C-alpha positions in Angstrom: 0.1 0.1 -0.1 1.6 3.4 -1.0 1.2 5.4 1.8 4.4 6.8 1.7 4.5 10.4 0.5 7.7 11.0 2.0 8.2 13.7 -0.7 7.8 16.5 1.9 11.0 15.4 3.8 12.8 14.4 0.7 12.1 17.6 -1.2 15.0 19.0 1.0 17.6 16.8 -0.8 18.0 18.7 -4.2 20.9 16.8 -5.3 18.7 13.5 -4.9 16.0 15.1 -6.8 18.2 16.0 -9.5 19.0 12.4 -9.9 15.5 11.7 -10.9 14.2 9.0 -13.4 17.4 9.4 -15.4 19.5 8.0 -12.4 17.1 5.1 -11.4 19.1 2.7 -13.8 22.5 4.7 -14.3 24.3 1.3 -13.9 22.3 -1.1 -16.0 22.6 -1.8 -19.8 19.7 -0.1 -21.5 20.3 -2.0 -24.8 19.5 -5.4 -23.7 16.5 -6.8 -21.7 17.1 -10.5 -22.2 18.4 -12.7 -19.3 18.8 -9.8 -16.9 17.9 -12.1 -14.0 20.3 -14.9 -14.8 22.7 -13.7 -12.4 20.3 -13.1 -9.5 21.9 -15.1 -6.5 20.1 -17.7 -4.3 18.0 -16.9 -1.8 17.0 -14.2 -3.9 16.1 -16.0 -7.0 15.2 -19.7 -7.4 13.8 -21.7 -10.1 12.0 -25.1 -9.6 11.1 -27.4 -12.3 8.8 -30.1 -11.3 9.8 -33.6 -12.1 6.6 -35.8 -12.5 8.8 -39.1 -12.5 10.5 -38.4 -9.2 8.2 -35.8 -7.5 11.2 -33.4 -7.0 10.6 -29.8 -6.8 6.8 -30.2 -6.7 4.8 -26.9 -6.1 1.2 -26.5 -5.8 -0.6 -23.1 -5.6 -4.0 -21.7 -4.8 -5.3 -18.1 -5.9 -6.8 -16.2 -2.8 -8.6 -13.5 -4.4 -11.0 -12.5 -1.5 -10.0 -11.0 1.6 -11.8 -13.1 4.1 -10.5 -16.4 2.3 -7.0 -15.0 2.3 -7.5 -14.4 6.1 -8.7 -18.0 6.9 -5.9 -19.4 4.8 -3.4 -17.6 6.8 -5.1 -18.9 10.1 -5.1 -22.3 8.6 -1.6 -22.4 7.7 -0.5 -21.2 11.3 -2.6 -23.8 13.0 -0.8 -26.5 10.7 2.6 -25.2 11.8 4.8 -27.9 13.7 8.2 -26.3 13.7 8.7 -22.8 12.4 6.6 -19.8 11.4 8.3 -16.6 9.6 6.2 -13.4 9.3 7.2 -10.3 7.4 5.0 -7.2 6.4 5.3 -3.8 5.3 2.2 -2.7 7.4 1.1 -4.7 10.6 -1.5 -3.1 12.3 -3.0 -3.9 15.8 -6.7 -4.1 14.5 -9.1 -7.1 14.5 -7.0 -8.7 11.5 -3.8 -8.2 13.3 -5.4 -9.3 16.7 -6.7 -12.7 15.1 -3.3 -13.4 13.4 -1.1 -12.5 16.5 -3.4 -14.6 18.8 -2.8 -17.5 16.2 0.9 -16.8 16.3 0.7 -17.1 20.2 -1.1 -20.1 20.2 1.5 -21.8 17.8 4.3 -20.6 20.1 2.7 -22.4 23.0 2.7 -25.4 21.1 6.6 -25.1 20.8 6.7 -23.5 17.2 9.6 -21.1 16.7 7.9 -17.8 15.5 9.8 -14.8 14.2 8.3 -11.6 13.1 9.9 -8.9 11.1 8.1 -5.7 10.4 9.1 -2.4 8.4 9.5 0.6 10.4 8.1 3.2 8.2 7.3 6.4 10.1 4.0 6.8 8.0 2.4 3.3 8.7 4.2 2.1 11.7 1.8 1.1 14.5 3.1 -2.6 15.9 5.7 -1.0 18.2 8.0 -2.1 20.9 5.1 -2.4 23.4 3.6 -5.0 21.2 6.9 -6.6 20.7 7.4 -6.9 24.4 4.1 -8.4 25.0 4.9 -11.3 22.7 8.4 -11.9 24.3 7.0 -14.1 27.1 5.8 -16.6 24.5 9.3 -16.6 22.9 8.0 -14.6 19.8 10.9 -12.6 18.4 10.2 -9.3 16.8 12.5 -7.1 14.8 12.2 -3.8 12.8 13.3 -3.0 9.3 15.2 0.3 8.6 14.3 2.5 11.7 16.3 5.2 10.2 14.9 8.5 11.7 13.2 11.0 9.4 16.2 13.3 8.9 18.1 10.8 7.0 16.3 12.2 4.1 17.1 9.6 1.6 17.7 6.3 3.4 13.9 6.4 4.8 12.7 5.8 1.4 14.3 2.4 1.2 11.4 0.4 2.7 10.7 -3.5 3.1 7.7 -3.7 1.1 7.7 -7.5 1.3 4.7 -9.6 2.4 5.4 -13.0 3.6 4.0 -16.0 5.9 6.0 -19.3 5.9 5.2 -22.3 7.8 7.7 -25.1 8.2 9.8 -24.5 4.8 6.6 -26.2 3.1 3.8 -23.7 3.1 3.9 -19.9 2.3 1.7 -17.0 1.3 2.6 -13.8 -0.6 0.9 -11.2 -2.5 -0.5 -7.7 -2.0 -1.8 -8.1 1.4 -0.6 -6.5 4.5 -1.9 -7.1 8.1 -4.8 -4.6 8.2 -8.7 -4.7 8.1 -9.0 -3.0 4.9 -6.8 -6.0 3.1 -9.2 -8.7 4.6 -12.8 -6.9 3.8 -13.1 -6.0 7.4 -13.1 -2.1 7.2 -16.5 0.0 7.0 -14.6 2.8 5.5 -12.1 1.4 2.7 -11.3 -1.9 1.5 -8.9 -3.4 -1.2 -9.7 -6.0 -3.8 -6.3 -7.8 -3.6 -4.8 -11.2 -4.6 -2.4 -13.6 -3.0 -0.9 -16.9 -3.9 -0.7 -19.7 -1.4 2.1 -22.2 -2.4 3.0 -25.7 -1.1 6.0 -27.2 -1.9 10.0 -27.2 -2.4 10.0 -23.2 -3.3 9.1 -22.4 0.2 12.3 -23.1 1.4 13.9 -20.4 -0.6 11.3 -18.0 0.6 12.1 -18.9 4.2 15.9 -18.4 3.3 15.2 -14.9 1.9 13.4 -14.0 5.2 16.5 -15.2 6.9 18.6 -12.7 5.0 16.2 -9.8 5.8 15.8 -10.8 9.4 19.6 -11.3 10.2 20.7 -8.2 8.2 22.1 -5.4 10.3 19.5 -3.1 8.9 16.8 -5.2 10.8 17.0 -4.1 14.6 16.4 -5.9 17.8 13.7 -3.8 19.6 14.5 -1.9 22.8 12.2 -2.7 25.7 10.0 0.5 26.6 11.2 2.0 29.9 9.1 2.9 32.6 9.1 6.7 32.6 9.5 8.9 35.7 7.1 11.8 34.8 3.5 11.5 35.8 2.1 12.3 32.4 4.4 9.9 30.5 3.6 7.5 33.1 0.1 7.6 32.3 0.8 7.1 28.5 3.0 4.0 29.4 0.3 2.4 31.6 -2.4 3.2 28.8 -0.1 1.5 26.0 0.5 -1.4 28.2 -3.0 -1.9 29.1 -3.8 -1.7 25.2 -1.5 -4.5 24.6 -2.8 -6.7 27.1 -6.3 -6.1 25.8 -5.1 -6.8 22.1 -3.5 -10.2 23.4 -6.7 -11.1 25.2 -9.9 -12.7 23.5 -13.3 -11.1 23.6 -16.8 -11.8 22.4 -16.4 -9.3 19.4 -13.4 -11.1 18.2 -15.0 -14.6 18.6 -18.1 -13.3 16.6 -15.9 -11.9 13.9 -13.8 -15.0 13.7 -17.1 -17.1 13.3 -18.4 -14.8 10.6 -15.2 -14.8 8.8 -15.0 -18.8 8.8 -18.7 -19.4 7.7 -18.0 -17.4 4.8 -14.4 -18.4 3.9 -14.5 -22.2 4.9 -16.6 -23.3 1.9 -14.7 -21.2 -0.6 -11.4 -22.6 0.6 -12.7 -26.3 0.5 -13.8 -25.7 -3.3 -10.7 -23.9 -4.4 -8.4 -25.9 -6.7 -4.8 -26.6 -5.9 -2.6 -26.2 -9.2 0.6 -28.1 -9.9 3.2 -25.6 -11.2 5.5 -27.1 -13.7 7.9 -24.2 -13.5 7.9 -22.0 -10.4 10.1 -19.0 -9.9 10.7 -17.2 -6.7 12.6 -13.9 -6.8 13.0 -11.0 -4.2 15.2 -8.0 -4.0 17.9 -8.0 -1.5 18.0 -6.3 2.1 19.9 -3.2 2.9 19.4 -0.6 0.3 20.2 2.9 1.4 21.4 6.2 0.3 25.0 4.9 0.6 24.8 1.6 -1.0 23.0 3.5 -3.9 26.3 5.0 -4.9 29.1 3.0 -3.4 27.9 -0.3 -4.7 26.7 -1.6 -8.0 23.2 -1.1 -6.8 21.4 -2.6 -9.6 23.4 -5.9 -9.5 23.7 -6.4 -5.8 20.1 -5.3 -4.7 17.5 -4.9 -7.5 16.6 -8.4 -8.5 12.8 -8.6 -9.2 12.4 -6.0 -11.7 15.1 -7.8 -13.7 13.2 -11.0 -13.6 9.9 -9.1 -14.5 11.5 -7.6 -17.5 12.9 -10.8 -18.7 9.4 -12.4 -18.4 7.8 -9.3 -20.0 10.3 -9.3 -23.1 9.5 -12.9 -23.9 5.6 -12.0 -24.3 4.6 -12.6 -28.0 0.8 -12.7 -27.5 -0.5 -10.7 -24.7 0.2 -8.8 -21.4 -2.1 -8.2 -18.6 -0.9 -6.0 -16.0 -2.8 -5.2 -12.5 -1.2 -2.7 -10.3 -2.8 0.1 -8.1 -0.2 2.5 -9.2 1.1 2.8 -12.6 4.0 5.7 -12.7 6.6 4.8 -15.7 10.2 5.5 -15.7 12.3 5.9 -18.7 12.9 2.1 -18.9 9.6 0.8 -18.3 8.1 3.5 -20.6 10.4 2.2 -23.3 9.3 -1.6 -22.6 5.6 -0.4 -22.9 6.4 1.1 -26.3 8.4 -2.1 -27.4 5.4 -4.2 -26.9 2.9 -1.7 -28.2 5.0 -1.6 -31.4 5.0 -5.4 -31.6 1.2 -5.2 -31.4 1.1 -7.1 -28.2 -2.4 -7.3 -26.9 -2.0 -5.2 -23.6 -4.4 -4.6 -20.9 -4.0 -2.5 -17.6 -6.3 -2.8 -14.6 -5.4 0.1 -12.1 -7.3 2.6 -9.7 -9.4 5.5 -10.8 -9.2 8.8 -8.3 -12.3 7.6 -6.7 -10.7 4.3 -5.8 -7.0 5.1 -5.1 -5.6 5.6 -1.6 -3.0 7.8 -3.2 -4.0 10.9 -4.9 -0.7 12.2 -5.9 -0.2 8.9 -7.9 -3.6 9.5 -9.7 -2.4 12.8 -10.8 0.4 11.1 -12.8 -1.8 8.4 -14.1 -4.2 10.6 -15.7 -1.5 12.6 -17.5 -0.4 9.3 -19.3 -3.2 7.2 -19.5 -4.9 8.8 -22.6 -1.7 8.3 -24.7 -1.5 4.8 -23.7 -5.3 4.1 -24.8 -4.6 5.8 -28.1 -1.6 3.6 -28.9 -3.7 0.6 -28.3 -3.6 -0.6 -24.8 -7.0 -1.4 -23.1 -7.1 0.6 -19.8 -9.5 -0.2 -17.1 -9.9 1.8 -14.0 -11.6 0.6 -10.9 -14.5 2.9 -10.0 -14.3 3.0 -6.2 -17.2 0.6 -5.5 -17.8 -2.9 -3.9 -17.9 -5.7 -6.3 -20.4 -8.6 -5.9 -17.6 -11.0 -5.8 -18.6 -12.8 -2.4 -20.7 -11.6 0.7 -18.9 -9.5 3.5 -19.5 -9.9 7.2 -21.7 -6.9 7.5 -23.9 -4.8 4.8 -21.9 -1.8 6.0 -18.6 -3.1 4.6 -20.1 -3.4 1.0 -21.0 0.5 1.1 -17.4 1.4 1.9 -15.2 2.7 -0.8 -13.2 0.0 -2.4 -9.9 0.5 -4.3 -7.8 -2.3 -5.9 -4.5 -3.5 -4.7 -3.5 -6.5 -6.4 0.0 -6.7 -7.9 -0.7 -9.3 -10.7 0.9 -10.0 -14.3 -0.3 -12.4 -16.9 2.1 -13.4 -19.7 0.6 -14.9 -22.9 3.0 -16.5 -25.4 2.9 -19.0 -28.3 3.4 -22.7 -27.8 2.0 -25.2 -25.2 2.9 -24.6 -21.9 4.2 -21.0 -22.1 1.7 -18.9 -20.4 2.6 -17.7 -17.0 1.4 -15.6 -14.0 3.0 -13.3 -11.4 1.6 -12.7 -8.0 3.6 -10.4 -5.5 4.1 -7.2 -3.8 5.7 -5.3 -6.9 3.9 -2.1 -8.1 4.5 -0.6 -11.4 6.1 2.5 -10.0 9.7 3.7 -9.2 9.3 2.9 -5.6 9.0 -0.8 -6.4 11.8 -0.5 -9.3 14.2 1.3 -7.2 13.6 1.9 -3.6 11.3 -0.9 -1.7 12.6 -4.5 -1.3 9.9 -6.5 -3.2 9.0 -10.2 -3.9 6.9 -12.3 -6.3 6.1 -15.8 -7.2 5.7 -16.6 -10.9 4.2 -20.0 -12.3 4.5 -21.1 -15.7 2.8 -23.9 -17.7 -0.5 -24.3 -16.0 -3.0 -22.9 -18.3 -5.8 -23.6 -15.9 -4.1 -21.4 -13.1 -3.4 -18.8 -15.8 -7.1 -18.9 -17.0 -8.3 -18.3 -13.3 -6.1 -15.5 -12.6 -6.6 -13.9 -16.0 -10.6 -14.2 -15.6 -10.3 -12.7 -12.0 -8.5 -9.7 -13.5 -10.6 -9.1 -16.4 -13.9 -9.8 -14.3 -12.8 -7.0 -11.9 -11.7 -4.8 -14.9 -14.7 -5.1 -16.8 -16.8 -4.0 -13.5 -15.1 -0.9 -13.6 -14.5 2.0 -16.0 -12.7 1.6 -19.5 -10.9 4.4 -20.8 -12.2 4.9 -24.5 -10.8 8.5 -25.4 -9.4 11.7 -24.0 -11.2 12.4 -20.8 -13.9 9.6 -22.0 -14.8 6.3 -20.0 -17.5 3.8 -20.3 -19.0 1.4 -17.6 -19.8 -2.3 -18.1 -22.8 -1.5 -20.0 -20.9 1.0 -22.4 -22.5 4.0 -20.9 -20.6 7.1 -20.6 -19.5 7.8 -17.0 -17.0 10.1 -15.0 -13.4 9.1 -16.1 -12.4 9.9 -12.5 -14.7 7.1 -11.1 -17.7 6.6 -9.2 -19.4 9.3 -6.9 -18.3 12.4 -8.9 -14.9 12.6 -7.2 -13.5 16.2 -6.5 -10.5 16.7 -8.9 -9.3 19.8 -6.9 -6.6 17.9 -4.7 -5.5 15.9 -7.5 -4.9 18.8 -9.8 -3.1 20.6 -6.9 -0.9 17.6 -6.3 0.1 17.2 -10.2 3.1 19.5 -9.9 4.7 17.9 -6.8 3.9 14.6 -8.0 5.7 15.2 -11.2 8.8 16.6 -9.6 9.2 13.7 -7.4 7.6 11.0 -9.3 11.0 9.1 -9.1 9.9 8.6 -5.5 6.5 7.4 -6.0 
């Protein structure tokens, strides 16, 4: 979730601003897109090829489109854990979704399971602080925080850990777009995300856990300092209130029990009916930990840290039929813009599904999207924007949730190629923007060779897209019934803020 408009602080760094888009790939070959990812090292890159004769490198996957189903799936694999659980998220909120998952982790720890948690410490979204970590310590659960750089480290604070990962016993894992917060699991009465995760069972999970180890053990991931009891009366009251909040968070209550029951009643039948797809070729790729202002300039940054975008560029450049992109944000730099033009010039069938102004959680990104989206449509790309409304994919635990504002948050790509068994999907944490390309550590799973899986993912994206608004011309859009609608989404959104944000978002689009 892109809530990190740190431009206000970063604007003070004129030299970094001057780097801009032209410096994003300053140490990478612009003339070749082929086989960029071949040198990505383990554990940040792993390719499994299933051998049906021996059963070696078997991986099976399940697509988790619905938020309630995705939450129940996480509960289930935590309950199956016997030895180890690794948890890693960009956002981890102490709300109902966080409460449910943490209580499951505590129960697992009580069974003797080793539980480790890594949370990004971004100032704009950080909530699960040292008080919560201290509350989990008696159960043997270790919590660390990624990149706790203070805000006056104007550049380094932009290098976030955007990965989202749950691994159990080196055998099961879930990754995708969802963090731990109510709006990712269809639980908010104000705003929710249409998202997508991939559950995987098999040999690739070990590489995913090894990548977690690399992040967890890196020097940028800090052990927390236990909160000290303050001496002043006012600060002591705050301390005691915080300790009380943590105690309540870890305790069961009737509202939580009722919510759990509602979630399972809806999700359990869906999980029972969902297919597990065998994956003939499964790729896992992650960026490396430790990126900062200094590594950006003293190391060959692209070679040593930025692995996922290389794999994605490789996949994209092998497409000869179609490319479907689902991303909550779309901000091209000169290389991704080049890629887009190469594909359009080759008459590749391209489809984009993203957020409108009504549905986005980042107005400053929408300001840039609307600057370019009409040109892409004119060049032949099919462009769909989510309108901001609930889609009747599945019921919710209360009617009020359906009337909330809804955005899309899935980070998914479908690669269509000629030949049997060549189609492929990607589900991960990667947004099509400069933050994911250059600053945030990201991760993704790719599955190639199972057309039934590709069909499910493709149909899910296109179903959501077709229920949104399609761009058909300059400042023109139509709905699913081909009726003219507001290009900015449902509800007649106010464009004043977006227009006001256009100039700063253009100046700092290399940070967005």
